[in-house]
C-alpha angles and dihedrals in degrees: 000000000000112000116239132203125226092274092059095253126130111270113249130221113302094023116121117239111254120239089208116060129204098264089053091051090051092050091049093049092047089052091052091051089054089053094050092251119141119241135200114237111193126211103150096157090066098030087244103125116136143178105234137187129181114255090216098057102026118124127213093243090053091050093050092047092050093050090051098043100039094048092208139093121274124241125202110220117209136171120249090250093060094038092053090054089055092046090243113160112253100222096151132051120268098339139041131218114217124196112239117203115235092242094056114114131216094260093053090051092048090052089059092048100044117067092193085071094052095097091049092047105032098156106075127153156325086214126207111210135186118251093200117082112269117247118278091250091058094062090045090053091060091050089051092049089055091049088052092054092246134128109281095249126108138174112226136190125196107196094155129275097273096050092041092051092049092048090049091050095047094046096037093238121177112256123208133160125243087232092058092050092051092048096043101098094046091046091050093053091050092051097048113137134198101230105178145333135205141171112267113174112212131201103270093008109059094161096070139132128198115214119195123210128188134179117242092245091064096252125150120315123243124201139217117206106203110196125194140033110315094228095050122115089240091068098039114134139266086025150169085232124180103253141175127195107209122183113212116261114184094189097046103031099042107020098036094236115191092207092087138019096238098109091049090048093050097048092037091053092051090050094045094048091049091049090051091055098255149336145143132279115193113207105202126197094232104119117189096010089307100310097103134244099285093049090045089058089049088052090051089053090052090049088057086058090057105269120128122236094267095046090048093053092049094048086056089055098256134117114257088258123018097179123124125199104199087101091054091052090049091051092050090049092051088053089053100255126134099164134044143185095222122215102211148114092203115095091195090068089055093049093045095049093048091047087054092053103265115125115225101210094179140001113228112200114235112195134156133186117276126232134205091267099052102035094102092045093053091044091054091049091052102039101032104020095048096235113169129241 
């Protein structure tokens, strides 16, 4: 493996190989954001290095210390989706940089970042925003907050590379490059490993094997449920194999929530694959369309206020769907498949798999009856999310 330096570039002659690689640095930094600890995001080639802390987990004492030590004003970084909700002018591409007065506390900043607090804190602004593009590290900090399962809102300071590096060294802050953060998801998919597999008979699918995958950086596991007799024609490689990509849903899959159709889709897929003689169900760790369990619950709360599932995600600062399917393609490839008959109503899954090198030979519709609790959810998926009939 080629050694890399802290800026994500290949190490040159005379440079020692690092024991900690970029994906590990990203994981460490994401963990610190979750704990309310500041991090140092480097982008020296563009002068865009920043000290960043997550708005959601930041404490007042951390904020005061950063203001004192950085010697520069704070900026709250938000996505366009969240900024538009707050009627903040979108002067800069993709993200906005909002001036934060020195006297503002952590709770006041959180109230700007968290839409579930909008009704409790209706009088926000007026906001002063930068018209110049935010530093490279600022955009990377929002990406890292998403990877950490947090609201995409960060407070950043740009004291200059020398001061920031000294502060990071003195305080022992995690350091990670903006390049490494941007490349993290692609790097994770490339390094996906099949760890182990074992027979797990299921109700209605007794001939079944569970295959466990894990990225090299130690991130969340994903699972393949291989149903059918291994030697059957239904499971012959390279396919096409009957397949379903199912994103985990704690509320629907485990609790039987009526608010979505996920539990029905999971159990229905197992039954349909078994009835067809065999196939593969990929169970992907992408809760809440990739925004995580806590943010999914925030989205549910916004839905109770009258917003549909897409509007709720965007008010939180996310895209309507944050899921990626490179990992799914990698899992299928490790199982020996290059072609699938895909059980889905979502055209994005088809596009994403094919872009990742998996041929979708056929789309197999996958519908279940609605109920009074999920009618609006299914309508939004169909009319606004482009799901197929």
